[in-house]
C-alpha positions as CSV (number, residue, x, y, z in Angstrom):
1,M,179.0,387.3,32.4
2,S,182.8,387.3,31.7
3,L,181.8,387.8,28.0
4,A,179.7,391.3,28.6
5,A,182.7,392.0,31.2
6,L,185.1,392.1,28.3
7,E,182.9,393.9,25.9
8,W,182.5,396.4,28.6
9,A,185.9,397.1,29.1
10,F,187.3,396.8,25.8
11,G,184.3,397.2,23.3
12,R,184.3,400.4,22.1
13,Y,188.4,399.9,22.3
14,V,187.9,397.5,19.5
15,I,184.9,399.4,17.5
16,V,187.5,402.4,16.9
17,L,190.2,399.8,16.4
18,L,187.9,398.1,13.4
19,Y,186.4,401.2,11.9
20,G,188.0,404.6,12.7
21,E,187.5,407.5,14.7
22,G,184.3,408.2,13.3
23,S,182.9,405.3,14.6
24,A,184.0,406.1,18.5
25,E,180.0,406.8,19.5
26,S,179.1,403.2,18.5
27,G,181.7,401.8,20.8
28,A,180.5,403.4,23.6
29,L,176.8,402.3,22.6
30,L,178.0,398.7,22.4
31,A,179.5,398.7,25.4
32,W,176.6,400.0,27.6
33,L,174.8,397.5,25.3
34,S,177.2,394.6,26.7
35,L,175.2,395.0,29.8
36,N,171.9,394.2,28.3
37,L,174.5,390.6,27.7
38,A,174.8,390.2,31.6
39,L,170.8,391.1,32.2
40,I,169.8,388.8,30.1
41,F,172.1,385.8,31.6
42,F,170.5,387.0,35.0
43,S,166.7,387.0,33.6
44,T,167.2,383.8,31.9
45,A,168.5,381.8,35.0
46,V,166.3,383.5,37.1
47,G,163.2,382.4,34.7
48,Q,164.1,379.4,33.4
49,P,163.0,377.3,36.3
50,L,159.0,378.6,36.2
51,N,159.1,376.7,33.5
52,V,159.9,373.5,35.6
53,W,157.5,374.9,38.6
54,V,154.8,375.0,36.1
55,L,154.4,378.6,36.3
56,Q,155.1,379.3,32.4
57,R,152.0,381.5,32.6
58,P,153.4,384.1,34.7
59,Y,156.4,383.8,33.1
60,L,155.1,384.1,29.8
61,L,153.2,387.5,30.9
62,W,156.4,389.1,32.3
63,T,158.0,388.1,29.0
64,L,155.2,390.3,27.1
65,N,155.5,392.9,30.0
66,R,158.8,393.6,29.0
67,A,158.0,393.6,25.2
68,A,155.3,395.9,26.0
69,V,157.8,398.3,28.5
70,N,160.9,398.2,25.6
71,V,157.6,399.2,22.8
72,A,156.4,401.9,24.9
73,L,159.8,403.2,26.1
74,N,161.1,402.8,22.6
75,C,158.3,405.3,21.0
76,I,159.1,407.9,23.7
77,L,163.1,407.8,24.5
78,I,164.5,407.3,20.8
79,P,162.7,410.7,19.3
80,W,164.1,412.5,22.0
81,F,167.7,410.5,23.1
82,G,168.2,408.9,19.4
83,P,170.5,405.9,19.6
84,W,170.7,406.2,23.5
85,G,166.9,406.1,24.2
86,A,167.2,402.7,22.6
87,V,170.5,401.3,24.7
88,I,167.9,402.7,27.7
89,T,165.1,400.9,26.9
90,T,166.9,397.6,26.0
91,L,168.1,397.6,29.7
92,L,165.1,398.5,31.4
93,A,162.8,396.1,29.4
94,E,165.7,393.1,30.1
95,G,165.3,394.6,33.8
96,V,161.7,394.5,34.2
97,V,162.3,390.2,32.9
98,G,164.6,390.1,35.5
99,V,162.7,391.6,38.6
100,G,159.2,390.1,37.6
101,C,161.0,386.6,37.4
102,L,161.9,387.2,41.3
103,W,158.3,388.6,42.3
104,V,157.7,385.0,40.8
105,R,159.9,383.1,42.3
106,R,159.5,385.0,45.2
107,T,155.0,384.9,45.0
108,H,154.4,381.2,44.0
109,V,157.3,379.0,44.7
110,R,157.3,377.3,48.2
111,I,160.2,374.9,47.6
112,S,161.7,373.6,51.2
113,W,165.3,373.2,49.8
114,W,166.3,372.0,53.1
115,R,164.2,369.1,52.5
116,I,164.9,368.1,49.8
117,P,168.1,366.2,50.1
118,A,166.2,363.8,52.8
119,S,162.8,363.4,50.1
120,L,165.4,361.5,47.6
121,D,165.5,357.7,47.7
122,F,168.7,356.1,47.1
123,S,168.2,352.4,47.3
């Protein structure tokens, strides 16, 4: 998350420093795509425990939903908005996975967290 925040804050300036003023728009795109890095960390943190809890199938389905949303929105938004359409679809697709994994955790996982320490046998 800190890498995403640094990229958000300074990414456009680094692009201009490295490639010149002609690439200033690319720096803005990079800054917005850095939010995708934060969304990836979030959706991975929320989704990977589903593999341990034997919920691989719902996790796979939400990942496939992300791919379908990404392709469909790319086909619709890129002709209209160009590279900004690609940024929007990337962020929306990763958001779909994060929200989907939260929904799967809410509906399928029934763990009494307060009972876990009591069930551990340290003898």
